[in-house]
C-alpha positions in Angstrom: 26.9 101.0 271.7 25.5 104.2 271.5 27.1 108.0 270.1 25.1 111.5 271.6 25.5 114.5 270.6 25.8 117.6 273.2 25.1 121.4 272.3 25.7 123.7 275.2 25.1 126.8 272.9 27.4 129.1 274.9 28.1 132.9 273.8 31.8 133.2 273.6 31.7 136.6 271.6 29.1 139.2 271.7 28.4 139.0 267.7 26.9 135.5 268.6 23.2 136.2 268.6 20.5 133.7 269.4 19.4 132.7 266.2 22.9 132.1 265.2 23.9 130.0 267.6 20.6 127.7 267.8 20.5 127.3 264.0 24.1 126.2 264.3 23.1 123.7 267.3 20.8 122.8 265.0 22.4 122.0 262.3 24.6 120.0 264.0 22.0 117.5 265.4 20.6 117.4 261.6 24.0 115.9 260.5 24.1 113.7 263.3 20.4 112.1 263.3 21.3 111.4 259.4 25.2 109.7 260.7 23.3 107.8 263.3 23.9 109.0 266.8 22.1 107.6 269.2 20.5 110.9 270.8 20.9 115.1 270.6 21.1 116.5 274.7 20.3 119.9 275.0 21.2 121.8 278.4 19.3 124.0 281.2 21.0 127.2 282.1 20.1 130.6 283.0 21.5 134.3 283.0 24.9 133.5 282.0 26.5 133.1 278.6 28.1 129.5 279.4 25.1 128.2 277.9 22.0 130.5 276.6 19.4 128.0 276.9 17.2 128.1 279.8 14.7 125.1 278.9 16.4 122.2 276.7 12.4 120.3 276.2 11.8 124.1 273.9 14.8 122.8 272.2 14.2 119.5 272.0 11.0 120.7 270.5 12.2 122.9 268.1 14.5 119.7 266.4 11.6 117.0 266.7 10.7 118.6 263.1 14.1 118.8 261.9 15.1 115.2 262.5 13.4 112.0 262.1 15.3 108.8 264.1 17.8 111.0 266.6 16.2 110.9 270.4 16.0 114.3 272.1 17.2 114.7 274.7 17.5 117.3 278.4 20.7 117.4 279.8 19.4 118.0 282.5 15.9 119.7 283.3 16.7 121.0 286.7 13.6 119.7 289.1 13.8 122.3 291.3 13.4 124.7 288.9 9.9 123.8 287.9 6.7 123.3 289.3 6.1 119.5 288.6 2.3 120.5 287.8 3.7 122.4 284.4 6.4 120.0 283.7 4.9 116.5 283.7 2.6 118.1 281.4 5.1 119.9 279.0 7.2 116.7 279.1 4.2 114.3 278.2 3.0 117.4 274.9 6.8 117.1 273.9 6.9 112.9 273.7 4.3 113.4 271.2 5.4 115.9 269.6 9.1 114.2 268.8 6.8 111.3 268.3 8.3 109.3 271.1 11.8 110.4 270.9 12.0 112.5 274.3 14.6 111.5 276.9 14.3 112.7 279.9 17.8 113.9 281.3 17.4 114.8 285.2 19.6 116.7 287.7 19.6 119.0 290.4 22.1 121.4 289.7 25.6 122.9 290.4 25.2 126.6 290.0 24.7 128.9 293.0 24.2 132.1 290.9 21.3 130.4 289.1 19.4 128.9 292.1 19.8 132.7 293.7 18.0 134.3 291.2 15.1 131.7 291.6 15.0 132.4 295.3 15.9 128.3 295.9 18.9 127.2 298.2 21.2 124.6 296.6 21.6 122.5 299.9 17.7 121.6 299.4 17.2 120.9 295.8 18.1 117.4 295.7 14.7 116.9 298.0 13.2 119.2 295.8 14.4 117.5 292.9 13.1 113.8 293.7 9.9 115.4 294.8 9.2 117.2 291.3 10.4 113.7 289.7 8.1 111.2 292.5 5.5 113.4 290.2 6.6 113.6 287.0 6.6 109.7 287.1 3.4 109.3 288.7 1.6 111.6 286.5 3.2 110.4 283.3 2.6 106.3 284.4 -0.9 107.0 285.9 -4.6 108.1 283.8 -5.3 109.7 287.3 -3.0 110.7 289.8 -2.2 112.6 293.1 0.4 113.5 295.7 1.3 114.5 299.0 4.4 115.5 300.0 7.2 118.1 302.0 7.0 120.3 299.2 4.7 119.6 296.6 0.8 118.4 297.0 -0.9 117.7 293.7 -4.4 116.7 293.8 -5.9 114.1 292.4 -6.1 115.0 288.7 -6.8 112.9 285.3 -3.8 113.5 282.9 -4.9 114.3 280.0 -1.9 114.7 278.3 0.0 111.0 277.9 3.2 110.5 276.8 3.9 108.3 273.3 6.2 105.7 275.0 5.2 103.4 277.4 5.2 103.8 280.1 7.1 107.5 279.5 10.0 109.3 278.1 13.5 106.9 279.5 14.8 109.2 282.3 18.3 109.8 282.9 19.9 111.2 286.0 22.8 113.4 285.5 25.8 114.3 288.0 28.2 113.5 291.2 25.0 114.2 293.7 25.0 111.3 296.0 21.3 111.2 296.6 20.6 111.8 292.8 22.6 108.9 292.0 21.1 106.5 294.6 18.1 107.6 293.0 19.0 106.7 290.1 20.1 103.1 291.4 16.6 102.2 293.1 14.8 103.6 289.9 17.3 101.7 287.0 17.8 104.7 285.4 21.1 105.5 283.6 23.6 107.7 284.9 25.7 109.9 283.1 28.8 111.6 284.5 31.4 114.2 283.3 34.9 114.5 283.4 35.6 117.2 279.9 39.1 118.1 280.4 39.9 115.4 283.3 42.0 112.1 282.3 40.7 108.6 282.0 41.7 107.7 285.6 39.6 110.8 286.7 36.4 109.5 284.9 37.0 105.8 286.4 37.1 107.9 290.3 33.9 109.0 288.9 32.5 105.3 288.4 34.1 104.3 291.7 32.1 107.1 293.5 28.8 106.0 291.8 29.3 102.5 292.5 29.6 103.2 296.2 26.4 105.0 295.8 24.6 101.8 294.1 25.9 100.3 297.3 24.1 102.8 299.8 21.3 102.8 298.0 21.3 99.0 298.1 22.0 98.1 294.4 24.3 96.0 293.2 26.8 98.5 290.9 27.0 95.9 288.3 23.7 97.1 287.0 24.3 100.3 286.6 24.1 101.8 282.8 26.7 104.3 282.9 27.0 106.8 280.3 30.3 109.8 280.0 30.3 113.0 279.1 33.8 114.1 277.1 34.8 116.8 274.3 35.6 115.3 271.0 36.9 116.2 267.7 37.8 115.1 264.3 41.0 116.1 262.6 44.0 115.9 261.5 45.7 119.1 262.0 47.3 119.6 265.6 46.6 123.6 265.2 42.5 122.9 264.6 42.7 120.3 267.7 44.2 123.4 269.5 41.8 125.7 268.6 39.2 123.4 269.0 40.8 122.5 273.1 40.9 126.4 273.3 37.1 126.6 272.9 36.6 123.6 275.1 38.9 125.4 278.1 36.7 128.6 277.6 33.2 126.1 278.5 34.8 124.5 281.2 36.6 127.7 282.9 32.9 129.3 283.0 31.5 126.3 284.4 34.7 126.1 287.3 33.8 130.0 287.6 29.3 129.3 288.0 30.0 126.2 290.8 32.6 127.8 292.5 30.8 132.1 292.8 32.9 133.6 291.2 30.4 134.7 288.9 31.4 138.7 287.4 29.7 139.2 284.7 30.5 142.5 282.0 27.4 142.9 280.3 26.2 139.2 280.1 29.7 137.7 279.7 31.3 135.7 282.4 35.8 136.3 282.0 37.7 133.1 281.3 40.0 133.5 284.2 41.7 130.4 284.5 41.6 128.1 287.7 44.1 125.7 289.3 45.5 123.1 288.7 44.5 123.5 285.0 45.6 121.5 282.1 47.6 122.6 279.4 45.9 122.9 275.8 48.0 120.2 274.6 46.9 118.5 278.1 43.4 119.0 277.5 43.8 117.4 273.7 45.8 114.4 275.1 42.7 114.0 277.7 39.4 113.3 275.3 39.0 112.3 272.2 40.3 114.9 269.7 42.7 114.3 266.8 42.4 111.9 263.6 40.1 108.8 263.4 42.5 106.3 265.1 43.4 108.7 267.7 39.9 109.4 268.8 39.3 105.9 268.1 41.2 104.0 270.5 40.3 106.9 273.3 37.1 105.6 273.0 37.6 102.7 272.9 39.8 102.9 275.8 37.5 104.5 278.0 34.4 102.4 277.4 36.5 99.1 278.4 37.8 101.2 281.9 34.3 102.2 283.2 31.8 100.2 281.1 30.1 103.1 279.7 27.4 102.3 276.9 26.5 105.6 276.0 29.2 108.7 275.3 28.1 111.9 274.9 30.0 114.5 273.1 31.0 117.7 272.9 31.3 118.1 268.9 30.7 122.1 268.3 31.8 124.1 271.0 32.4 128.2 272.1 33.0 130.3 268.8 34.6 127.2 266.9 33.6 127.2 263.4 30.6 125.5 262.2 32.1 124.6 259.4 35.0 122.9 260.9 32.5 121.3 263.5 30.5 119.6 260.7 32.9 118.3 259.1 34.3 117.1 262.1 31.0 115.1 262.9 31.3 113.9 259.3 34.1 112.3 260.1 33.4 110.9 263.7 30.4 108.8 261.7 32.4 107.3 258.5 36.1 106.8 260.2 35.4 106.9 264.0 32.5 104.8 264.3 33.7 101.6 262.3 36.4 101.8 264.2 35.4 101.2 267.6 32.5 98.9 265.7 35.4 97.1 264.9 37.4 97.4 267.9 34.7 96.5 270.7 33.2 93.8 268.6 29.1 95.2 268.6 27.5 97.9 266.5 27.5 101.6 267.6 23.7 102.2 267.0 21.2 104.6 266.4 18.7 102.9 268.4 18.4 103.0 272.2 19.1 99.4 273.4 18.8 99.7 277.0 15.5 98.0 279.0 14.0 99.9 281.9 11.7 100.8 284.0 9.6 102.7 286.6 10.4 101.0 290.6 8.5 102.0 293.2 10.8 102.3 296.1 
C-alpha cells in the first residue's frame, strides 16, 4: 500500500503570494518525505486561482534538493499544451535532477478555460496527447529516435539527455477520458481516478467505467493498477474537520466552474459558486478520510478493499487552511493512521514504489 500527497497550490485569498503558496507546499513535501509517503504530486493549471502552478516539472525540480527519498510526480502534465520536442528533454533533465525519483503523470486536461487561451480545441486533446506521449516514450527509451504522426513530425534525432531511470520514469494516466484510459490499459500504466467530495459508491462507479475501457482495449481489467485521489485530514476536532471541509469544498467548486465553462474571474479570482447536488460540509467530511485516526484509517481501508487500489493520493493542505494545522495532520497521519492501515490490510505502507511496469508498444 502506498500513500501520496497532492498539492494543488490554490490561491483562495489575495494575501496569498506565489512565494507563500510554494513554500507551504514545500513544507508539506519535506514532512511527507520524512514520514514515509511514496510520492509528492504537483498539478498543471493555467489562468485562474484554482491552481497557480503552470508547470509540475518545475515544482518537481524545486523539491528535488529539499527531499531525499520521496518520488516527485506530475499530476498531471497536460500533454496537449506542450511541444513534445521540448517536453522529452525536460522530463529527462528533471529525472536527472531528482536522481531518478521523477514520476510522470499524464492526461489530456478538462478545463476549456485553459485550452481556449492556448488556441487548442479540448475535443482534440486526447489524440494530440497520445502523440506527445508516443514521442516522450520513444525519445526516453532510445538513443536515437524519429516520429511521424498526424500532429507532430520529429526528425531522426540523437537523444543527448538520458533519464536516470531505466527505461524511463514511470508513467501514470489520470482522469476519466475513455481514450486515455485505454492507452493506460494497452501500455500497462497505472490509472489514477478522482472522486473528491463524492462517496465510496461513486469511486466504485469510476472503477467500473475504467474496467469497461480496459475491456475495450482488449486487456484484462484484473491487471489494472489503480490509485485514487481523496481529501484527507486527521483531527479530533469536528470544528477543525469542518474548516478543512470548507477549504476542500472551495477547491471543488472552482473545479466544477472551470469544467462547465462558468469561469468568471474577478482580478484572477474565481467566485465560490455552489453547484447542483453539492454535499453539505458534514457530508463532504463523511465521504472522505477526514476525522480522528481510527475514522481515517477505517475509511481508507474500506475504499482500498472496495476498488482494489494500491495507491491513495491525498489532498492534505487545501485552500487557505493554516499550514500549522495541515502539518500536524500529516504528522498524525504518519504516526497514527499508517500503522492502523498496515494492521488492518496485513501489508506494509511503503515509501518505495513496488509496481513493476514496462513500456508496451501497440
